[in-house]
N, C-alpha and C positions, 0 to 999 in steps of 0.2 A: 309658606303662604301661597295660595293658588289664586290667580286672577283670571277672570273670565275673558276669553279672547276668541274672536272669530278665526277659525283656521283657514288659511288660503288654500285654494284648490291645488292639488298636485298634478303633475303630468307624468304619465308612464307610457312607454312604448313597448309592446310585446310582439313576439313572432307568432304567426299562425301560418298554416300551410293551405288553408282553404277559406277565402274571404266570404263566400256564400254561407258556409257552415258557421263561421264566426259571427256573421250578421244574424243568422237565425238564433244563435245562442244568446248573444248580447242584446240584440234589439227585440226579438220576439219573445224570448224566454225571460231574460232579466229585465226587459223593458227599459233599456238604455236609449236615450235620445241619440240622434246622429248629427254630425257636422260635415265637414269636407270629406270627400271620398274620391278615390281613383281606382284604377285596376290593380293597384299595389297596396293601398292602405284605406283605412276607414277611421275617422275620428268619432269617438263615442263620449257621451255625457254619462260617466260612470258614477252615479250618485253624487253629482256636483263636481266631479273631478274629470280631467281630460285623459282619457285612455285612447291610445292610438294602436290599432292592430295593423301590423305590417306583414304582407305575404312574403314568406321566404320558402326556399326549397327545403322540404323535410330531409332530403338526402344530405343537405349541408349540416345536419345535426343540430339545428337551432330550436325548432319548435318542441315544446313540452319537455325539455331536458331537466331532470332533477339533479341537483348537486349532492343530495343526500336527504336524510331524515333525522330530525332531532326529537328526542323524547320530551313530551310536555304533558304533565298530569296524566300519564298512562297511555297517551297516544303517540304515534310516530308521525310527526308533522313534516309534510314535504317542504323542502327548501330548494329553490326559492318559492315563495307564494306572495300574493297580494290580495286585497279584498276591500271590504267596506264595513263600517260600523253602522248598523241600522237601528231604528226604533224597535222595541220588542215585538210589537204587533206586525211590523213590516218583515222582521226576521222570520217570525213564525209563518207568515203568508208566503214568503219566498221559499222556505223549506217545503211547505205543502205544494206549491206550484212545481218545484223541482221533482218531488216525489210523483206527482200526477203525470209529469212528462217522462217518467222512468229514467231520470238522470241518476247515475250511480254516485253515491257519496264516498269520498275518500275517507272521511271521518263523519259518521252520522251526527245529526244535531243532538247536542247534549249541553248540560250545564257543567262548566269547568270551574275549578277552585271554589266549589260550593261552600258558602259560609265564610269565605276569606275575603280580603280586601279586593282582590282582582276578580271576584265572581262574575262570570259572563256566560252567555249562550254562544255556542260556536258550531260551525260545521264547515267542511271542506268539500269542494267539487273540482272537477277539471273541465276546462272548455274543450271544444272538439279538437284543438291542437295539442292538448295535454297540459296546458298551463294550469297550475294549481291556484285556486281562489279560496279564501277564507271569508266567511261572513260571520260577524260578531254582533252581539247586543249586550247592553248593560241595563239593569233596572235603573241605575243612576249613571248616566254617561259622564257625569262629573268625576267618576272614579276611573276613567279611561287611563290616566297616567298615574294613578295612585300606587304606592308601594306599601309593603307590609310594615 
């Protein structure tokens, strides 16, 4: 049995090596709102969730590090990654906006698990620090946690 519930916002802190580039990507391109900021960090409203980007020294090996890739429905998905589930029209609009800005897709927008319980639109990009982001959509967001 599934009950409807409002999901509380999550908090995620990620490393970046250039706050100005992170601000341009998250605020100007993704259209995230901003909160507190300093010369070392920036709070963002990431689709209703709190994302904080923290400036770190790239030489320290923190920004944009992949632990590996996992095969998912024919794609090699970067691990770790995070993202947001958007309404279908918003997902398409964001993909178009990223294309227009010449942002390289790690995984191009496509429909995954077509005709199956978990059918979804998905694409992956990287922020300027190399952090992997996935944006998903479902025709029926109620299927978000559905299993076969």
